C-alpha positions in Angstrom: 56.5 -0.5 64.4 56.1 -1.0 68.2 58.7 -0.1 70.9 59.4 -3.9 71.3 61.4 -3.8 68.0 59.4 -6.7 66.5 60.9 -8.1 63.3 59.6 -6.4 60.2 56.6 -7.8 58.4 57.7 -9.6 55.2 56.0 -11.5 52.5 56.3 -15.3 52.5 57.6 -17.2 49.5 54.0 -18.3 48.7 52.7 -14.7 49.0 55.5 -13.5 46.7 54.5 -16.3 44.2 50.9 -15.2 44.2 51.8 -11.5 43.9 54.1 -12.4 40.9 51.3 -14.4 39.3 48.9 -11.5 39.9 51.3 -9.2 37.9 51.4 -11.8 35.1 47.6 -12.1 35.0 47.3 -8.3 34.9 49.8 -8.2 32.1 47.7 -10.7 30.1 44.5 -9.0 31.0 45.7 -5.5 30.1 47.7 -6.5 27.1 50.8 -4.6 28.3 53.5 -5.3 30.9 52.6 -4.9 34.5 55.6 -4.8 36.9 55.4 -5.7 40.6 58.2 -4.5 42.8 58.5 -5.5 46.4 59.7 -2.7 48.7 62.0 -3.4 51.6 60.6 -3.4 55.2 63.8 -1.6 56.5 62.3 1.9 56.5 58.7 1.2 57.3 58.8 -2.0 59.3 56.6 -3.8 56.7 57.1 -4.9 53.1 54.8 -3.7 50.4 54.4 -4.4 46.7 53.6 -1.9 44.0 51.9 -2.7 40.7 52.6 -0.4 37.8 52.6 -0.2 34.0 55.7 1.3 32.2 54.8 4.4 30.3 55.1 4.4 26.5 57.1 7.2 24.8 53.9 8.8 23.5 52.3 8.8 27.0 52.1 12.2 28.8 53.3 11.6 32.4 51.0 14.4 33.6 48.0 12.2 32.7 49.1 9.5 35.2 50.2 9.0 38.8 53.9 8.2 38.0 56.3 6.0 40.0 59.7 4.7 39.2 60.1 0.9 39.2 63.5 -0.8 39.0 67.1 0.0 39.8 70.1 -1.8 41.2 68.4 -3.2 44.4 64.9 -3.7 42.9 63.0 -6.9 43.7 60.7 -7.3 40.7 58.5 -10.4 40.9 56.6 -12.3 38.2 57.6 -12.6 34.6 57.9 -8.9 34.1 55.2 -8.8 31.4 57.7 -10.2 28.9 60.2 -7.4 29.4 63.9 -8.0 29.7 65.1 -5.8 32.6 68.7 -5.2 33.4 69.8 -4.7 37.0 70.2 -0.9 36.7 67.1 -0.2 34.5 64.6 2.2 36.0 61.2 2.8 34.4 58.7 5.6 34.8 55.4 3.8 35.3 51.7 4.4 35.8 50.9 3.5 39.4 48.0 1.0 39.6 47.9 0.1 43.3 49.9 -1.4 46.1 49.5 -3.9 48.8 51.2 -3.4 52.1 51.5 -5.8 55.0 49.9 -5.0 58.3 50.1 -6.1 61.9 46.5 -5.1 62.7 44.5 -7.9 64.2 42.6 -9.8 61.4 44.2 -7.6 58.7 47.4 -8.9 57.1 47.0 -6.9 53.8 46.0 -3.4 53.0 45.4 -2.3 49.4 46.3 1.3 48.5 44.9 3.1 45.5 46.4 5.8 43.2 45.3 8.5 45.6 47.2 6.9 48.5 44.0 5.9 50.2 43.6 2.5 51.9 40.7 1.0 49.9 40.6 -2.7 51.0 41.7 -4.8 54.0 42.0 -8.6 54.2 43.5 -11.4 56.2 44.1 -13.5 53.1 45.9 -12.3 50.0 43.3 -14.0 47.7 40.7 -11.7 49.1 42.5 -8.6 47.9 44.0 -9.4 44.5 41.9 -8.7 41.4 41.9 -12.3 40.1 41.0 -15.6 41.6 44.2 -17.6 41.7 43.8 -21.3 42.2 46.6 -23.9 42.3 44.3 -26.8 41.5 42.9 -27.4 38.1 39.2 -28.2 38.0 38.6 -32.0 37.8 37.2 -33.3 34.5 34.3 -35.6 35.3 30.7 -36.2 34.2 29.6 -35.3 37.8 31.0 -31.8 37.4 29.2 -31.3 34.1 25.9 -32.5 35.6 26.4 -30.1 38.6 27.0 -27.2 36.2 23.8 -28.0 34.3 21.8 -28.1 37.5 23.2 -24.7 38.5 22.2 -23.2 35.1 18.6 -24.5 35.5 18.3 -22.9 39.0 19.9 -19.5 37.9 17.1 -16.9 38.2 19.3 -14.1 36.8 19.2 -15.5 33.2 17.2 -13.4 30.8 15.7 -15.4 27.9 17.2 -16.3 24.6 19.4 -19.2 23.7 20.7 -20.8 26.9 24.1 -21.3 25.3 24.2 -17.6 24.2 24.9 -14.3 26.0 23.6 -13.8 29.5 22.7 -10.8 31.4 23.3 -11.0 35.1 21.5 -8.8 37.7 
């Protein structure tokens, strides 16, 4: 934070919604709950969100990078992977990754991996989350189907076999 005492960097409501939907998509993709907790900007001058999977009883914590998610002041976003979480619940979790806000020019988001390394930088949140999140549904029209067929015909990466069957991309 600079000497000018600028206000802390905080996520917008739209960003929080997208981050929550990302946790939900990760839960569906992984087949287990993924929790996303937003950390306050008070100490660091910027908010950040951590994504983590609660450990099962049979999991050996020494096999994972472990963080604690939850507690009385926790801001857990998304649908919590189907879990019911009380206000004082704290979970030992496998740390997946985090996204922190940045005031660097052209970089609003920085992704941090399990080693604590900054591994990705972006100015739009959609460029740094692992899934493409679109608010608009694809329009159903014959024009779209024809465009898709034209694209398939021009696709040089297709390797033989039934056009409707499996594809190998290069």
